[in-house]
Structure formats: C-alpha cells, structure tokens
C-alpha angles and dihedrals in degrees: 000000000000122000122245090249092054090047093053092043089056091048091050092051093047092047090051091052090047092053091048092053094051092041090053089052086055102244111116092172089057090049092050096049091041089054093049091049090047091052091050091053091046090051091054092048091048091048091051091050090048093050090048091050092050092049090050091049091050091049090058 
C-alpha cells in the first residue's frame, strides 16, 4: 500500500513527463489540456483508493 504522498509524487513525475512530450512536439495548448485531464483522472483514482481505504477501515 503506497502512501498518499508517494501517490502524488508519482503523479507529479508522470505529469512532468507528459508536459515534456507535448512541449517537444510543439503544442503547449495540448500539453496544458492534457495535464488538466490527467489531473482529473488522477483525482478520481485517488478518491476511489480513499473510499476503498475508508470502507476497509470501517469493516475492521
């Protein structure tokens, strides 16, 4: 089980790589919107992990 800090650190690294890829292509707009979309997906994943952890804690 990874901590929340590790999770967000991984997201930050992935987002940075994503921006570099789009920036190298030459489309900053694409990088920006890609980053926003990526954050939205990450937020949903994080929320699902959090809900699962809470449910598990309640079950104990």
